[in-house]
C-alpha positions in Angstrom: 107.0 148.8 47.2 108.5 146.2 49.4 111.6 143.9 48.9 111.7 140.5 48.8 113.7 140.3 52.4 110.9 142.5 53.8 108.1 140.1 52.4 110.0 137.1 53.7 110.5 138.4 57.2 107.0 139.1 57.2 105.7 135.7 56.3 108.1 134.0 59.1 107.3 136.3 61.7 103.9 135.2 60.7 104.5 131.5 60.3 106.7 131.5 64.0 103.8 133.1 65.5 100.9 130.6 64.2 103.2 128.0 65.4 103.7 129.4 68.9 100.1 130.0 69.0 99.5 126.2 68.2 101.7 125.1 71.0 100.2 127.2 73.6 96.6 125.7 72.2 97.9 122.2 72.3 99.3 122.6 75.9 96.0 124.1 77.0 94.3 121.2 75.6 96.2 118.5 77.7 93.8 120.5 80.7 90.9 119.1 79.6 91.6 115.5 79.8 90.7 114.2 83.4 93.1 111.1 83.8 91.9 108.0 86.0 94.6 105.8 86.5 94.4 102.8 88.8 96.8 100.7 90.3 97.7 97.6 92.9 100.7 96.4 94.5 101.0 93.1 96.4 103.6 92.3 98.6 104.2 88.5 97.9 107.1 87.6 99.7 109.7 89.1 102.0 112.9 87.5 100.5 115.1 88.7 103.4 114.7 91.4 106.2 118.3 92.0 107.6 120.7 94.1 109.6 123.6 95.2 107.7 127.0 95.3 109.1 127.4 98.9 109.8 123.6 98.6 111.7 121.4 99.7 108.7 118.4 97.8 108.3 117.5 96.0 104.8 114.7 94.8 102.8 113.8 92.6 100.0 110.6 92.4 98.5 108.8 90.3 95.9 106.1 92.5 94.7 103.0 92.1 91.8 102.7 95.5 90.2 99.4 95.8 88.1 98.5 99.0 86.7 96.3 100.8 83.9 98.0 104.0 83.2 96.4 104.6 79.9 94.2 107.3 80.6 97.6 109.5 81.3 98.5 109.1 77.6 96.6 112.1 75.2 97.8 113.1 71.7 100.7 115.2 73.5 102.5 112.5 75.8 105.8 111.9 74.8 106.3 109.4 77.5 105.4 108.6 81.4 107.9 108.0 84.0 106.5 105.9 86.9 108.3 104.4 90.2 107.3 102.6 93.4 108.7 104.1 96.6 108.0 102.9 100.1 107.3 105.9 102.7 107.4 105.6 106.4 107.6 107.9 109.1 110.5 107.7 111.7 111.0 109.7 114.9 113.9 111.7 113.0 111.9 112.3 109.9 108.0 112.5 109.1 108.5 111.2 105.7 111.3 109.0 104.5 111.0 107.5 100.8 112.8 104.6 99.1 112.5 104.3 95.2 112.2 100.3 94.8 111.2 99.8 91.3 110.9 102.5 88.0 110.0 102.3 84.7 109.7 104.5 81.8 106.4 103.8 79.8 106.7 105.1 75.9 103.5 104.5 74.4 99.5 104.0 75.4 99.7 100.5 74.4 102.5 99.6 77.1 100.5 101.5 79.8 98.5 98.6 81.2 100.8 96.2 82.3 101.2 93.4 85.1 104.9 92.9 86.6 106.5 90.4 89.2 109.5 92.0 90.3 111.8 91.9 93.3 112.9 95.8 94.1 115.4 97.0 91.6 116.8 99.5 94.4 117.6 98.6 97.6 115.6 99.2 100.7 117.9 100.5 103.1 117.2 102.7 106.5 120.4 104.0 107.8 119.3 102.8 111.3 117.5 100.6 112.9 113.7 101.7 112.5 112.3 99.1 109.8 111.5 96.2 112.6 107.6 96.3 112.8 107.3 99.4 110.8 104.1 100.5 108.9 104.8 101.7 105.8 103.4 102.8 102.4 103.7 102.0 99.1 103.0 104.9 96.3 103.3 104.8 92.5 104.3 108.0 91.6 104.1 109.4 87.8 105.8 112.0 85.8 104.0 112.6 82.2 106.3 114.3 79.9 104.7 116.2 77.1 105.9 116.8 73.7 105.1 120.6 74.3 103.7 122.3 77.6 104.2 121.6 81.2 105.2 118.1 82.6 102.7 117.4 85.4 103.0 114.5 88.3 100.7 112.6 90.6 100.5 109.7 92.7 98.4 106.4 94.0 99.2 105.8 97.7 98.6 102.3 99.4 98.6 101.9 102.7 98.3 98.9 105.2 101.9 97.2 105.0 104.5 96.2 107.5 107.3 94.6 108.1 108.3 91.8 110.7 109.2 92.4 114.3 112.4 90.4 113.9 114.9 90.0 111.3 114.3 87.0 108.6 
Protein backbone atom coordinates (compact mmCIF):
# COMPACT_ATOMS: atom_id res chain seq x y z
CA UNK A 1 0.00 0.00 0.00
CA UNK A 2 2.41 2.78 1.20
CA UNK A 3 6.13 2.48 1.10
CA UNK A 4 8.36 2.71 4.15
CA UNK A 5 9.36 6.29 3.18
CA UNK A 6 5.73 7.50 3.16
CA UNK A 7 5.06 5.93 6.54
CA UNK A 8 8.24 7.41 8.03
CA UNK A 9 7.35 10.83 6.62
CA UNK A 10 3.86 10.65 8.15
CA UNK A 11 5.26 9.58 11.53
CA UNK A 12 7.91 12.35 11.61
CA UNK A 13 5.37 14.99 10.54
CA UNK A 14 3.03 13.89 13.32
CA UNK A 15 5.87 13.91 15.89
CA UNK A 16 7.05 17.41 14.91
CA UNK A 17 3.45 18.70 15.03
CA UNK A 18 2.97 17.30 18.54
CA UNK A 19 6.32 18.79 19.64
CA UNK A 20 5.35 22.22 18.28
CA UNK A 21 1.97 22.00 20.02
CA UNK A 22 3.69 21.12 23.32
CA UNK A 23 6.00 24.14 22.94
CA UNK A 24 3.02 26.44 22.36
CA UNK A 25 1.21 25.04 25.42
CA UNK A 26 4.39 25.38 27.50
CA UNK A 27 4.82 28.97 26.41
CA UNK A 28 1.19 29.82 27.18
CA UNK A 29 1.37 28.15 30.59
CA UNK A 30 3.90 30.81 31.68
CA UNK A 31 1.09 33.38 31.40
CA UNK A 32 -0.63 31.64 34.33
CA UNK A 33 2.31 32.52 36.63
CA UNK A 34 1.79 35.85 38.39
CA UNK A 35 5.19 36.81 39.83
CA UNK A 36 5.52 38.91 42.98
CA UNK A 37 9.21 39.88 43.23
CA UNK A 38 10.47 42.20 45.94
CA UNK A 39 13.60 44.29 46.20
CA UNK A 40 15.21 47.00 48.29
CA UNK A 41 18.23 49.14 47.52
CA UNK A 42 19.98 51.23 50.17
CA UNK A 43 22.71 53.74 49.45
CA UNK A 44 25.26 53.15 52.20
CA UNK A 45 27.84 55.71 51.13
CA UNK A 46 28.79 58.10 48.37
CA UNK A 47 32.42 57.12 47.75
CA UNK A 48 33.06 60.18 45.63
CA UNK A 49 31.19 62.84 43.72
CA UNK A 50 33.47 64.79 41.45
CA UNK A 51 33.76 66.86 38.32
CA UNK A 52 35.86 65.17 35.64
CA UNK A 53 38.51 67.17 33.73
CA UNK A 54 36.19 67.45 30.69
CA UNK A 55 33.37 68.85 32.83
CA UNK A 56 31.20 65.75 33.35
CA UNK A 57 29.88 64.80 36.79
CA UNK A 58 30.84 61.36 38.15
CA UNK A 59 29.48 59.54 41.21
CA UNK A 60 30.58 56.35 42.93
CA UNK A 61 28.02 54.79 45.27
CA UNK A 62 28.20 51.94 47.77
CA UNK A 63 24.85 50.12 47.85
CA UNK A 64 23.13 47.21 49.54
CA UNK A 65 20.85 45.32 47.18
CA UNK A 66 18.46 42.73 48.58
CA UNK A 67 15.92 40.97 46.41
CA UNK A 68 13.66 37.95 46.28
CA UNK A 69 13.06 37.13 42.62
CA UNK A 70 12.17 33.45 43.08
CA UNK A 71 8.60 34.00 41.89
CA UNK A 72 9.96 34.89 38.42
CA UNK A 73 11.12 31.30 37.94
CA UNK A 74 8.88 28.61 36.47
CA UNK A 75 9.75 25.27 34.94
CA UNK A 76 10.20 27.14 31.63
CA UNK A 77 12.70 29.78 32.89
CA UNK A 78 16.24 29.41 31.62
CA UNK A 79 17.74 32.45 33.40
CA UNK A 80 16.94 35.98 34.56
CA UNK A 81 19.06 39.01 33.66
CA UNK A 82 18.83 41.82 36.23
CA UNK A 83 20.31 45.29 36.39
CA UNK A 84 20.08 48.37 38.60
CA UNK A 85 19.78 51.72 36.84
CA UNK A 86 19.86 55.27 38.17
CA UNK A 87 17.12 57.28 36.46
CA UNK A 88 16.83 61.06 36.56
CA UNK A 89 15.55 64.04 34.56
CA UNK A 90 17.43 66.97 33.10
CA UNK A 91 16.29 70.02 31.17
CA UNK A 92 17.58 68.42 27.97
CA UNK A 93 16.18 64.88 28.51
CA UNK A 94 13.05 63.74 30.31
CA UNK A 95 14.66 60.36 31.15
CA UNK A 96 18.33 59.60 31.69
CA UNK A 97 19.26 56.03 32.61
CA UNK A 98 22.68 54.92 33.83
CA UNK A 99 23.28 51.23 34.50
CA UNK A 100 25.11 50.79 37.80
CA UNK A 101 25.17 47.01 38.36
CA UNK A 102 24.01 43.83 36.64
CA UNK A 103 23.92 40.06 37.08
CA UNK A 104 22.57 36.87 35.55
CA UNK A 105 20.58 34.56 37.82
CA UNK A 106 20.81 31.02 36.40
CA UNK A 107 18.56 29.21 38.90
CA UNK A 108 15.71 29.75 41.35
CA UNK A 109 17.99 28.84 44.26
CA UNK A 110 20.12 31.93 43.56
CA UNK A 111 17.18 34.29 43.05
CA UNK A 112 17.02 35.37 46.70
CA UNK A 113 20.12 37.38 47.49
CA UNK A 114 21.73 40.24 49.40
CA UNK A 115 24.79 41.96 48.03
CA UNK A 116 26.92 44.96 49.04
CA UNK A 117 28.69 46.56 46.13
CA UNK A 118 30.01 49.75 44.62
CA UNK A 119 28.55 50.58 41.25
CA UNK A 120 30.00 48.18 38.70
CA UNK A 121 29.67 50.74 35.90
CA UNK A 122 30.50 54.45 36.01
CA UNK A 123 27.70 56.83 36.99
CA UNK A 124 28.58 59.75 34.72
CA UNK A 125 26.46 62.62 33.42
CA UNK A 126 27.92 64.38 30.39
CA UNK A 127 27.20 67.80 31.78
CA UNK A 128 26.93 69.44 35.15
CA UNK A 129 23.50 68.05 35.95
CA UNK A 130 24.02 65.80 38.99
CA UNK A 131 24.62 68.29 41.81
CA UNK A 132 21.56 68.27 44.10
CA UNK A 133 19.74 65.97 41.66
CA UNK A 134 16.97 63.66 42.84
CA UNK A 135 16.98 60.25 41.18
CA UNK A 136 15.36 56.81 41.27
CA UNK A 137 17.10 53.47 41.54
CA UNK A 138 15.27 50.91 39.41
CA UNK A 139 15.75 47.14 39.44
CA UNK A 140 15.00 45.85 35.93
CA UNK A 141 14.69 42.18 35.02
CA UNK A 142 14.40 40.20 31.79
CA UNK A 143 13.12 36.63 32.11
CA UNK A 144 14.59 34.38 29.42
CA UNK A 145 12.46 31.26 28.90
CA UNK A 146 13.54 27.93 27.46
CA UNK A 147 10.78 28.33 24.88
CA UNK A 148 8.47 31.23 24.15
CA UNK A 149 8.56 34.98 24.51
CA UNK A 150 10.96 36.84 26.79
CA UNK A 151 9.37 39.37 29.16
CA UNK A 152 10.67 42.24 31.26
CA UNK A 153 9.52 44.33 34.20
CA UNK A 154 10.96 46.56 36.93
CA UNK A 155 10.65 47.88 40.48
CA UNK A 156 11.21 51.62 40.88
CA UNK A 157 12.59 52.93 44.20
CA UNK A 158 12.46 56.70 44.56
CA UNK A 159 13.60 59.29 47.07
CA UNK A 160 17.37 59.37 46.48
CA UNK A 161 19.34 62.57 46.00
CA UNK A 162 22.92 63.66 45.44
CA UNK A 163 24.70 66.38 47.42
CA UNK A 164 24.75 70.01 46.25
CA UNK A 165 28.58 70.12 46.35
CA UNK A 166 31.31 67.81 45.06
CA UNK A 167 32.92 65.50 47.61
